[in-house]
N, C-alpha and C positions, 0 to 999 in steps of 0.2 A: 483414404477415407472409408472405404468399405470394410476395412478390418477394425474400425472403431464404432461401436453399436451406436453411442450417442451422436455421432456425426452422419452415419448411415441410415439410421431408422427414419422412415417418413421422407427419405430425400427423394424428389421428383425431378429436379432439373439442376444443372450445373451452368452458370453463365461466366465468361472470361472476357475481361477487357485489359487490353495490352497496349504498350506504345511501341513506335517504330523504333525507338533507340532500345529497346529490349530491356529498360531498367526499371520497370515497372509492371505489376501484375494486380488486379483486382479480381477475385473470385467471389462470385454470389451463389450460395447454396440455398435452393429454394425447397421448402419443406411443405407437407400437408399436415403437419403435427405442431403442438405448442413448443416452443424452445426453451421456456423459462423455468423447467422444472429445476427446484432449488437442490443443490448439493448439501445443503447445510439446514439448519433449523429457521433460517429467516424467512420462509416461504417463498413466494413468486416474486420476481423482479420484472417489472413491467418497464419496457423502453418505448416510447413512441417513435413514430416515423421520423419526427423532426427533433428528437433528442439523441443523436448518435453519441455513444460513448464506448469505451473499452474497458471502463472501470466497474466491471460486474464480476464480483468475486464469488457470487452464490450460485451462477448458473454453470451447470456440468457443462453444458455445450460450449460456452466460452472458454473453460479451462481446458478442453481438448483442441478446439479450434486454435488456441494460443500455442499449443504444443506442436500442431502441423504446421503453422506459420513459422516457428523456429527452426522446425526441421528442414522447411522449404529454403529458408535464407541462409541455413548452413550449408545446404547442398549447393545453392546458387547465391554465393556472398554478393555479387554485384547487383542482385536484383531485390527491389523492395517488393513485398507480397502484402496484400490486403485482403481480408476474408470478411464478406458478411453473409450472416443466416437470416434468411427471409421467411416470415409466414404470416399470413392474414393480416397485412399492413404493419406487422412488427419488424425491425430490424436490429440486428445485433452486429455490432461492427469491431472488427479487431484491425487496429491501424487507421485508415481513412476510407471515406466512401466516394472516393474520386481519385483519377489518376492525372498527371500533367504530360500532354502530348507536346512534341515538338515538331514543327512542320517547316520545310524550307522553301519559300516562296520567292523565284529569283534569287537575288542576293541578300535575302532578309529571312531570319529565323523568326517564326512565330510560336508562341506558347500558349497552350490552352488547357484549361481546367475541365475535364470531361467527368460529370456526375454519374454514379450509379443509378440506374432507373430513370434518367432523363436521356432524351434523344441525342446521339451524337453519330456522325458518320463511322460505320464499323470498320470501314477499310482506309487507312491512312495514305496509301499510295494513290488510291483513286480520288481520295479528298484532294490531295497535292494537285493532281491533274486537273479536278474540276476548278480548284482555286485558280490555277493558271488560266484556264480558258476563260473563266469569268472575268479576270483582271484584263485579260486582253482585249475582251468585248467592251468593258466599261473604259479602257484607254481610248478605243476607237470613237466611242459615243462623244468623250469629253473633247477629242480633239477636234471633232465636227462642230462642237458648240463653241459660240465666241464669248461666252459669259461663263461665272462660276456655276457650277454643277453641284446641286444637292441630290441626296439619296433617301428615299422613304423604303425601308426594308421590311416586308412583312414576314412573319415566321421566323425571325431572326435566331431562334435558338440560343446556343452559347455565345453567340457572335462569331461565329467560325468564319463567315463571309466579311462580316463586317471589319474584322480586324484586318483582313488581307486589303480590304478596298478603301479603307479610311484615308490613306495618304493621297488617294486622287480625288476625293470630293472635299467641297467647302464645309459642309456639315451632313450629318446623317443622323435621321430618326430611326431607331429600330424598334420593332413591336413584337412582342411575345407574351402569351398568356400565362405559361407556366412558371410558377414563383421559383423552382429550382433553376430553371434556365435562365431566368432573369438575374438571379444571383450569380450565376456562373459568367453570364454575361458581363455583368459590372466588373467582376474579378479578373476576366479576361482583358477587358479593356485597359484596367489600370495595369494589369502584368505586361501589357505590350505598349505601354505608353500613348495609348490612344486618349486624346481629349476632346475631338470634335463629333462624339456620338453622345446622344441622349437616349437611354433605354426606356420604353413605355410599356407597363404591363397592362394589356387589354387584348382584346379579342381582335384579331387582324381584319375579320369580315366587318365589325362594328365599326372599325376606324376606316375602312374604305367607304362604308356607307355614309359616313360622317362627312367624308372628302367629297363623294358625289352630291350629297346636299348641298354643301357649300357652294360648289361650283354651280349647282341648278338654281340656287337663289340669287345669284349673280348674273342669271340669264344668259350664261357663256355656253354651258352643254347640259342638255337634259336627256339623260339615258336611264334605262332600268336595268339593273343587274341582279343577279340570282346569287352570285358568289364573286369571291376574290378572283378566280380564275376568268371571269367574264371581264373584269376590270382589267387585267394584264392584258388581254387581247383586244381591248377596245382603243379607240383613237383618244380617249379619255387622258390616258397617261400622256404627259408631255416629254420632249426630251430631256427635261431637268429632273424627271421622277423616275426612278426603277421601283418595280414590285418584285420581290425575289421570294421564292419559297424554298425554305431550308428543310 
């Protein structure tokens, strides 16, 4: 990249997303300059954050980025490379703006779409260990209960935890504010054949306050909480509801 002026000029950071299978890589190049200088007479080509495309023939950055992508894939033919150029809310995408990770949990393989620019666990091995621990904790809790158990998951992200825990619960309500993560969550649930989960796009703290208000109106519990973390540490949460921070 440093030998290609249009790719190196104004470059301030380079981010990588990879998979444990080493079959896919997403590289994001972050710039402090505009990327859409036209290589022809057609002028500027503007691509919004929510309109990802690789069909931009007028951008010199896109032309050079495609060449780099082709060189990478010729050198490592078993790996799919995706490139993104970012500057001030604009993104140029060559390939895809996500990778698909595969994680093995016990005897089951789970797949996750992880979107660039949205939170996901950066360490696949740590993620697997965390899921195994969380799964074992949930199993113990469910064994102790004599009735069907439901799960309320705050900050569910791309449903990383949800897909792993879904077989243990009667139903799950997963709460996430970020639209990108909500879309990824819905995709991941379908990808893993999970049908007992409802994803709600909302602020988790507001949801918790509504739950508290409902309980209080029933005269069951009256507490004051300043944040979701207070809700987690209180006795308000019954054995049939978990609050998980992702």
